[in-house]
Each structure stands twice: as C-alpha cells, then as structure tokens.
N, C-alpha and C positions, 0 to 999 in steps of 0.2 A: 531484335536480341536485347533481353533486358539489361539494365545498368548493372556496372560491375559491383558497385555497392549493394544491389539488391541481390545479386548472387549470393554475398556473404550473408545477408540477413534471411535468404530463403534456406541455405545451409544450417544456419543455426536458429531455425525458426522455434518458437516456444514448445519446451519439452511438455509443459503445463498441459498446453492445448492439444498437444500430441496424444497424452494419456486420456485426456477427457474424450477426444474422439475414439480412441481404442475401448475405452470405456461404454460408449454407446454401440459399438459393435459387439462387445462381449454380452452386452445386455440383451440384444436380439437374438443372440446365439443361446445363452444361458437362461435367459428370464432376467428382468431387472431386479428382481428381489435375490437372486443369485449372485449379484456382483456387488463388491464393496468398495465404490468409488470415492476415493478420498484425495482425488487429484487438484480439482478446481475449488478454488475459493468463492463457490456460488450459493448465496444464501439459500437455505432451504426453509425459511419461514417468509411469510408473507409481508408487504410493507404495512406499517400501521395503518387502523382505519381512519386516520387524519388525513392520509396521503390520498387517498380514495376520494375522499368527501372534498378535499381541496381541489383536485383536479375537475370533478364534476362543478362546484360552485365555480371555478374559474370560468369554465366553459359556458354556465348559465349565466353568470353575473357580468361577465367583461365582453367588451366589444369584440367580435370574432376577427376583426382585420387587426385589431391590436394583438390579440392572443397569439396568432398566426403569423404575425409581420416581423419585420427587421426591426431592430433597435439599436442603440449604441453598440460597438463591437464589444465592448466590455460587459455589456447586460443592461437590463432595465434599471433605470437610475433607483426607482423604489424598492426594487429587488435588493440591490448593493447596499442601500442604506438599511434595509432589514436586517441583513447579513451582518452588517457592522454594529447594529446596535444590539444584536444577539450576543455578538463577541465581547462587546463593552460590558454589557449586564453580566456576561459569565465570568470573564477573566480581569475586569477591571483596567481594560484599555481603552483608547480614546480614538477610536477608527471612524471614518466617514465614508460615504459611497466610493469616494476616490481611491480609496485604498483596497477596494474589493474588485476584482474581475472575475465573472461568472465564466467557467469553464466547461470544456466536454469531459466530466470526470477529472479524475487525478491525472490520468495518464496524459489527457490533454492540457492540463495544467501545468505539468512537468515539461512538455514539449514548448509551451508557449515560454516558461521562464529560460529554457535553454536557448530558445531561438534568440531571446531577448538578449542575454547575457555573453553567449559563447563567441569567440572568435577561433579559428582554426590554430589547433594545437594549445587552447586551453585546458588545463587539468580539472577535472571533477573527482574527487574521493568520496569512496562509497565504504562503508563499514560491512565487511562479511560477517554474516551470511545477509544478501541484500535480494529484492526483488530483480529477476535476470533481465527484465525489460530496460532497467536503467542503462546496460551498456548500449543498447540500440538508440534509446533517446539521446544519449550524449555523442554516440558517433555520426548520428544523424546530422549534426551541427559542426563536425569535424574536430569535436572535443575528444579529448583522451581521458578514459576513465581508469583512476588508479586505486586500487583495493587495498584496505587494511585487513590483514588477516583477522579471523575469528579467533577470540578467546574462547575455546571450547569447554572451559570449566563453567563459566556462568553465562557466556553469551553476552555479557554487558560489552560496552564500548572498551576495544583494546586502544587507550589513550596513549600509552606508550609508543606502540607502533604508530599511532596516528601522528605522532611528533615527527617521526623519522620521513613519514610520507609526503609531508607538507613541503612545498617549494615555493619560489617565486612565481612559477606557473600556474599555482592553485588559484583558480577563479570561483570554485563552488565546492562545498561540501553537502552530501545528501545525508540526512538522518531520518530514517523511518521508525516512528515511534507511535504504539506498539510495533514490535516487528514482525515482518513477515518474511522469514517461514518460522523463525523461533518462538513467537508469542512472548517474548521477553519485553517488560516496560523498562525503559531509561528513567532513572528516578530525577528528581531535581538536583540532587547533591552531584550527580553525574553529569548532568548537562550544564551546571554551573562550571564544572572543571572543563568541559569541551568548550565552553565561551571563552575561558580565561585563554586557553590553547589558542583559540583564534585572534583573539584582541593582541596577544604576544607576537603571534606569527605575521598579522599584518602591520604591526609596527616595524618587526625585524624585517620584513620585506618592502615595506613601503607600498603594499597593494591593498586591494578591496576584496576581502574575501566572503562571500555570501554561503550563510547557511540556508539550505533548502529543508525545511521540515515538512516531511512527507506523512500525512496524518489520516489516512482514509479509515484508520481504525481506531480514533480518537476515543469514541465512546464506549468501545468493546473491551472494557475492564473489570478484572474480578478481584474479590476479597479486599476491597479497600485500596488497591492500587490506584494512583492517578498520573495523569500524562501533564508534565510542565507545559504551559504555554510560551513558546520560546522567544517571542517577539518582547518579553519581559525580561529576557535573561540576556540577549545578544542583539545589538542593534541592527545588523546587518541581516535580519532573518526574513526569510519569504515563506510563508505558510500555504501548502497545498492540502485541499480537502477535498473529500468527496463524499456525497450521499448513498453511494451504492453499499455501504455496509451497514451505516447507523439508520438507513429508512429502506433496507433491501431493495435498491433500485439499481442493481450493476447494469442492466440494459438500457437504463433511460439515459446515461452518460451525463450527469450533472454535478458540478463542483464548485469550487472557487480557488483562488489564488487571494493571499493577504499580501499588500506592497505596503508595508506602513512608511509614515513620513520619516521616521530616523534612518532608513536604508541610505548609504551613501549615493548620490546622485538619483534620489527617490522620484523626482519629477521625471525625470528622462526614462527611468524604468517604467514608470507607471505610464507614461505615453508611448514607450516602446510596446509594452506587453499588449496595449488595446489595438496596435498596428500589428504584431505578430499573430494575434487572434485570427484577423482577417485574412493574412497572406499565407497562413498555414493551411486555409481553405475551411478552417471552422465557421468563420464569418461570425458567429456568435455562438453561445450555448443555447440548447433547445429552449424556445421562447414558451412554451406551454409549461415545462418542468420548471424553469425559473418562477415562473408566477405561481406554482403549486408549492415549490418546496419554501417560498417566503412566506406561506401561510403555516407551516407546521414545523419551524425551525427547533420547537421543543420538544418534537414527538422522537420516539424511540422505538426501535424493535424490541422484542421480548428478550432481555438479556438472561433472564432466569434460564432459558431455552438452551442457549450456548454454553451456559455455566454447568448445566446438567451433563450435557454431552462431553463437555470437557473434563469432568469429573470421573464420568463413566469410562471414556476412553483411556485417561491416564491412569486411572486405578486398575482397570482390566489389563492394560499393558504391562505396568509395573509389576503386577502379580506374576507376569509370564516372563518377567525378567529382561524386558526391554529397558535400555536407558535413555533418559532425556532430561532436560531442564523443565520443570514444571511450568506451564505459560500462565501468565499474569494477564495477557490482553490477546487480541484479536480472536482467531480460531483456528490456530495450527499447532500441531505437535511436532516438533523435530527430534526425531527419533535416532540415536545411535546405531549405526548398521554393524550387526554382529560380525561382518567380514568387511576386510579394508575396501573392496570394491562395492561400492552401494549400489551400483548400476546391477550386478549380480543378484544383490540382494531384492531390488525390485522387479527383476525377471523372475525370482523365486516366489515372491509375494504372489505373482500374477497367476501361478499355477493354482492358487487357492482363490483366484478372483478377487484379489485384493490389489487396488491400485494407490500407488503413491509415487511420490515425485522426487528423483535422485538430488541429493543436496549439491551436486556439482552445477545445477541449473541456477543455485544460490550463491556460488563461489565458494561452497563449503562442503567438499567431498568427504564421504563417509559418514554422512547423515542421509535421512529421507525426511520428507514433509508429508505429514497427514493432515486433510483440512478435516475437521469435526463440524462444518457447518452443514451437516447430512442430517437424516431423520435419525431419531433414537433408535429405531429397528435396525439400521443399517450398521450402527454401532455395535447392539447387542447382538445381532446375528454374525457379524464379523469375528466377534470374539474367539469362538470355536475354531474357526480358521487361522486367526492370528496365532492359537495356541498349537496347531498342527504346524506352522511356520516356525514358531518358537523351538518345537521340539527337532525340527530339521537340524538347528544349529546348536542344540543342546542347551538351549537356555532354560534356566529355572530361576524361581523367586529367591 
C-alpha cells in the first residue's frame, strides 16, 4: 500500500500534465493539426545552435570519465564559477562558485532549498496565481503553504493582503517573476516595497524570512520590461533558475540556485544545500549539461518567436471579447472565464479541440491559462475555433 502522503499527491496530480496527456489522445483521434493544445509550457522552438555545439565540443574535447562522472554535489567548480561570473557581469553582483549550486532544473532547486530551510509547521507564502506544484514542494517537507489572494485587476503582488498573511511562523516567501500563469512582470518598484515589508516583518517577529525568487522565465520579457535581480534588493534572497525556457531545454533538467553570502546563516545554508542535493537522490545535476551550459551562458532562444505568438493570440482573443491582462513575460495568457466555473469553460473549449488549464490549478479560480509556446500555425488555426467558443458565451469585441 502506498504512503498516505502519496495518496494525496496522486489524487491532486497535476492538472496541467493531465491536460497534456489528454491532448495526445485527442491528437491521435482527430489529427495533431486539428487539436489546439495550449496546456503545457513546453517550448516549441529548438535550443540555440550554441547549445548543440557546446554538447558536441564537450564530448570531443574533454575526458569522458570526467564528462560522465561524479563531481561535488553542488556541481563542477568551474561551471559554478562561470555561472557566478556571468551573473556578476550582468547584474553587478559579487558571487563566487561557493554561492552557486547546480540543480536538476528549477523544480529540483526548489526542493533543495525547501529541504534545507523548512522544519515541520514552518509557513511558506505564495502569491496567487502561482505554479501549482509549489503546494507539493512545500508539503513534501511538512511545511504549510499560505496563499495571498490575487489582485485580479492587475495581477501585481497584493502587498496589503501579504502583510496580513505574514506571521511568526513565516519561514519563506515565493515570488515567481515573470509570473506563471499570468505573464505579469513585477517591476523593481514593487519588489522594493516587498523587500521593505519583509525587513519590517523580520524585525517585528525576530525571525529570518527568506525570499525565494523563482526565475525560470527571467529572460522571456517583452516590450522593454525587465526583471529586477532580487539579491540586490533584499539580503535574504535565494534565486532559483532553470535553462528550460531560456535555452529550450526542459527535458534536460538543468538549473541552479544562488545562495548569497548576505543570507542570514549563509555558510550553514550553503553547506546544507550541498547535502540536500545528495540526500534527495539527485546526487548532482546532470554532468554533461552542466559542462555544456557553462559554454553558452549568453545564448538565448529566439524571443521574437514568442513575442509574435503573444501578439497574435492576445490580439485575436481580444477581438473576440475575451478579457486578460496583457502579459509582459513568460509565454502564457491568463484569460478570464466568461462563466464563474472555469472548469466548465475548459470543458466547453475541449468540444472545439482547444486545451487550456483551469485557474484553480494556480489558486486563482475564474481564469484559464493558455501557453503560447506553440507553433504559430496552432494559434492561427485555433482562432476560428475560439470564435465559435466565444459565440457560445455571447462574447463580442
């Protein structure tokens, strides 16, 4: 018999993944070209040429025993030094290799830092809407996730409600910037206000409150938007990053944590994260991918591809009367459901072979997420079906 905790996880298994699997079945039945799958944030553009070249060069130039062997649990020293130097160059920081832990993607990094920080009953605060797996990550270490309700006018951080949720049990706060699922970017002014709240709360409660800045979409921003680098604004910040989106490598599971020296108990946290990587069973991040990404830290996917998709879908749905806050980052559109029960709307959309994810999965009912990291043809061909869906609800521009 499986563990009691796993029974809960299985019962609440990812709706996103379930939609993705349903999409594959629909594609087999109706033809892939006749299914408009906006469910999963799976990049539709290939990794930059630099990545494939780096992989080939590593395999040809380096000792195969080293390439495929163990290293320090936190990652190769030279790789961590390269990541630190890249961040220093871009953001004016002063990191060294000891501040970097290479991780099995952003999800692996989140689990490492929660394993490092959380005691049973510690509270972690997340701002709705948020990536639903945060719940599992926190509960996996017997933490308690507290949710700040969304400000659905702007989907910016609801700082007034946040102050009410903070308590002496608050151990960490998660901010996902740019945000999945809303696509909103939290600007520096907002993040400075958040930092001020955290400083005051730490003094009030006499506790250390860590900000975990989850940034897998950091490079995916449009129209001049920029993502502030939070270690410069709040001393107790941990950065979690993934190359899944910036280099179109979701299946390779490679990312890193930044653990600055300014953290309270920095040395203990750095040492514990190194051990957590091992005891969680990762042991270390994939060795070949560590060595490869270190050679192409400045490479990026074709951002214009996503921007064109963003504009095509946003303009098309806006003309049909759908409502949403225009995204400035990531590759998601968070659409207001025309009916209160967004799951009914999602099910209705399936009749037109359109797959979207209900907002309840992101702690924000009444909305649905559409991932536009798909082919332009998928968006173009879906719009007549969206028009039929809009007509069912009497929407009009």
